[in-house]
C-alpha positions, 0 to 999 in steps of 0.5 A: 652172675650166681645162678642165686643172684638170678633169683633174688634179683627175681625177688626183688622185682616181684617185690618192686611190681607189689610196690609199684601195680601200674609198672607190673606189667612190665616187673612181673614177668622179668621176676619170672624169668630171673625166678625160672634161671635162677633154677633155685626150687624151693617153697619160696620158689613156689610162693614168688611164682603165685604172687607174680601169676597174681601181681601180673592179674591184678597189675592188668586188671587195674591199668584197664580198670584206670582207662576203661574210667578214663573214657 
């Protein structure tokens, strides 16, 4: 597989993580792995890294909030 394919797969995992925020705790680390494995470094790389960190934090917060509200 080409290295750029890893980048686009990481991008799609990131977008799916934002679309389905409940699955973000799986999709954002997976996206981060693929983007880092691609070794493509440009402005989109940094945008995806920041988006992954923010999305993962948001996903964990919303999951914890959902569990807490059901108690």
